[in-house]
C-alpha positions, 0 to 999 in steps of 0.5 A: 504794688506794696500787697503784691511785693509783700506777698511775693516776699512771703512766697519767697522761701516756698519759691527756694524751696521748690527751686532749690539752692541758689549755690552748689553743693559741694559734691564728693565722689566715693567708692567704698566697700559693701560693709562700711557703706551700708554700716556706717558711710550712709547714715554718716553722709546724712547727718554730715551733709545734710548740715554742711550742704555736702553731697555725697556721688557714689563712684562706679569702680569695683569695691576691691578697686577703692584705694586706686581710685582714690590714689588715681583720683577717680574718687575723693572718698573711698572705704577699703576693705582690705590693705593696699596690695603689696610686692616684693621690693629691695629685701621687703615688701613694698606698696604697688605703685597705683596704691601708694598715693593715699591715706588709710585711717582705720575705722572698724572690724569685721569678721569674716565667717563661714556660712553653710546651707541651713540643711547642713548641721555643721555648727563648728569649725577649727582653724586647720579645718577652714584651711584643710577645706579652701586649700581643697585638702578636704574636700567631703563633708564626712571629713569635716564632720558632717555625714549627711553631706557630699562633696564640698560646693567652696564658693569664693570671692574674685581674686584680689577682692577684700575677702580674697586678699584677707583669707590669702593673709590670715590662712595661707601667708599671702600665697595664692595658690594655696587656694583650690583651683576647685574654688567657685570665683563669684563677682560678689557676696550675695552670689555666693549666699545665693548658692549656699541657700540653693545647694545643700552642700555649698560653703563660703566666706563672707563678710559679717554683714552680708550673712546678717542680712542674709539670715545665716547663723556662721560657723563658730571657728575655734569655738568663738562666735562668729560676731563683734563680740568674738572679735572684741574677746579676741578669740575669733580669728578670721576679721577684715580692716575697714578703713576710710581712704582719702587723698594725701592732700585731704587737709587741703580739700575743705569737705573731706577734710571735715568729713575726716573730722568729723567721723574720727569726733566721738560723735561721728564714732556712734555711727559705727553699727556696733551690732555689725562692726567692732569699732578699731580702738576695741580690737587693737589686740587683734594687731598683735595676733596678726599673721606674719605676712599681714604684720608686713603688709601693714608695715609696709603701708606705715613705711609708705605713710599710708596707714595713719589711725588717726589721720596725721 
């Protein structure tokens, strides 16, 4: 009997490993924009979750709905690539109600880049040319400096997605009607990139991380390189701010609160892939270069108690 019991004790670690934990893991439901999910969240979740018995489960809603998903309780954690949506209130912009019950903690900046077909020899655009391209004022490639193309085929993300919101704020002071009705709206950046590879006349605006993964070289804007280095220099003019989204009461949720503390620590910040993203603190000069409507949107988020750089 003793020998049998001793054998069972020696086998116990193996049996536990095969059967899984005897207690439930804390599961955090999250939704994120692609840029944060791939280039920060996934490696960070692995490092944080395994040592603290936390599982992370992706919620199937569109990335543009990350803020609303956390506000409504569909998810406890989100990654947003835009500020909350706003509407005209009593003499000033206010955050829309369905996106107001969250905290946004800025983590990183990412360039938004212009990509063209590899056979297109154009290498640079000025910002005024980009505005005219997206508004439809210039519809032929020879009007943009490339004599080898025909009519421009413009591919843009769907309305209210992060790229759409950031383009409107940074190029057209928030005016949706300024974007050409001839632009082909696509469901995601991958569809836009496939179109660019397929047609010599195609052009798209996508996050830098997606262009890099697809092996497409972005155009320079105003002479500045379209990469995190261009952002850090303050010269590259087009970007998105990537933020962690948590509920207002996240300090009362041990799993989420612990993760936030880890993300804001020096160790957590080390999980930002700096080949693709620029850590928030290194891009603070971009705040002073924002357009008028971008500044108003950020002020609305600050007044609502949503925008909190240090999580407090």
